[in-house]
matplotlib code that plots the C-alpha trace (Angstrom):
import matplotlib.pyplot as plt

x = [3.1, 0.4, -2.1, 0.5, 1.7, -1.8, -2.8, 0.3, -0.4, -4.1, -4.2, -4.6, -7.7, -9.1, -9.6, -11.4, -13.6, -14.5, -15.5, -17.6, -19.4, -20.1, -21.9, -23.8, -24.9, -26.0, -28.2, -29.5, -30.5, -27.5, -25.3, -21.7, -19.5, -16.2, -13.6, -10.6, -8.1, -8.5, -6.3, -8.0, -6.4, -7.4, -5.7, -5.5, -3.7, -1.1, -0.4, -1.7, -3.2, -3.6, -6.1, -6.0, -9.2, -8.8, -10.7, -9.1, -10.0, -11.1, -8.9, -5.8, -6.4, -3.5, -1.1, -2.1, -1.9, 1.6, 2.7, 1.2, 2.8, 6.2, 6.2, 5.3, 8.2, 10.5, 9.3, 9.9, 13.3, 14.4, 13.0, 16.4, 14.8, 11.8, 9.5, 10.0, 8.1, 6.6, 8.3, 7.3, 9.1, 7.9, 9.7, 9.2, 10.1, 10.6, 10.3, 12.1, 10.4, 10.7, 14.0, 12.3, 10.9, 14.1, 16.0, 19.4, 22.0, 19.4, 20.6, 17.1, 17.8, 15.1, 15.8, 14.4, 14.3, 13.3, 11.3, 11.5]
y = [-46.4, -44.0, -44.9, -44.7, -41.3, -40.0, -41.2, -39.7, -36.3, -36.0, -37.9, -34.8, -33.5, -37.0, -37.4, -34.0, -34.9, -38.3, -36.7, -34.0, -36.6, -38.8, -35.9, -35.1, -38.8, -39.1, -36.0, -36.2, -39.1, -39.0, -41.9, -41.4, -41.0, -42.8, -40.5, -42.7, -42.0, -44.2, -45.1, -46.2, -47.6, -47.2, -48.9, -46.4, -46.5, -49.0, -47.3, -47.4, -44.3, -43.9, -41.5, -40.4, -39.4, -37.8, -35.4, -32.1, -28.7, -26.7, -23.7, -25.9, -27.8, -26.3, -26.7, -30.3, -31.2, -29.8, -31.6, -34.9, -34.8, -33.6, -36.7, -38.9, -37.6, -38.1, -41.7, -42.5, -40.9, -42.8, -46.2, -47.3, -48.2, -50.2, -47.3, -45.3, -42.6, -43.6, -41.7, -40.8, -38.7, -36.3, -34.5, -30.8, -29.2, -25.5, -24.1, -21.0, -17.8, -16.6, -14.7, -11.3, -12.0, -13.5, -11.7, -10.4, -13.2, -16.0, -18.7, -19.8, -23.6, -25.8, -27.3, -30.2, -31.2, -34.3, -33.9, -36.6]
z = [-23.8, -25.1, -22.4, -19.6, -20.7, -21.1, -17.6, -16.1, -17.8, -16.9, -13.6, -11.4, -13.3, -13.7, -9.9, -9.7, -12.7, -11.3, -8.0, -9.8, -12.0, -9.0, -7.4, -10.6, -11.2, -7.6, -7.8, -11.3, -13.5, -15.7, -16.7, -15.8, -18.8, -19.4, -17.9, -18.1, -20.9, -24.0, -27.0, -30.2, -33.3, -36.9, -39.9, -42.7, -46.0, -44.9, -41.6, -38.1, -36.6, -32.8, -31.3, -27.6, -25.8, -22.3, -20.1, -19.3, -17.8, -20.9, -19.8, -19.9, -23.2, -25.1, -22.2, -21.4, -25.1, -25.3, -22.2, -23.5, -26.9, -25.5, -23.2, -26.1, -28.2, -25.2, -24.8, -28.5, -28.4, -25.3, -26.5, -27.9, -31.2, -29.9, -31.0, -34.2, -36.0, -39.3, -42.0, -45.5, -48.0, -50.5, -53.2, -53.4, -56.7, -57.0, -60.6, -61.4, -62.5, -66.1, -66.8, -66.6, -63.1, -61.5, -58.7, -59.7, -59.3, -59.5, -61.9, -62.5, -62.1, -60.7, -57.3, -55.4, -51.7, -49.9, -46.7, -44.0]

ax = plt.figure().add_subplot(projection="3d")
ax.plot(x, y, z, "-o")
ax.set_aspect("equal")
plt.show()
């Protein structure tokens, strides 16, 4: 899914980049770089981390990255449970300020929240 979405997102620029690199490698003694999108996997701390490598016009990096990750989120959401986001939880504890620094009406009790 990641590779398919990446190819769909950068396909227009990929054709242009391949054409440009073909001209460069024919006219100069330079090896042609890998231009096709690539997904790599790293196992880290009990989880799997995927990295995407793709070529893009430098003036459109932010826009393309946003389009790419928006499509990935849509794919995961529409997968009917086949794909899921890894989740972790963390407890955040907020300690109250001393009585003389509290805002009026603040009871001063500690609160906790769980982030998912």
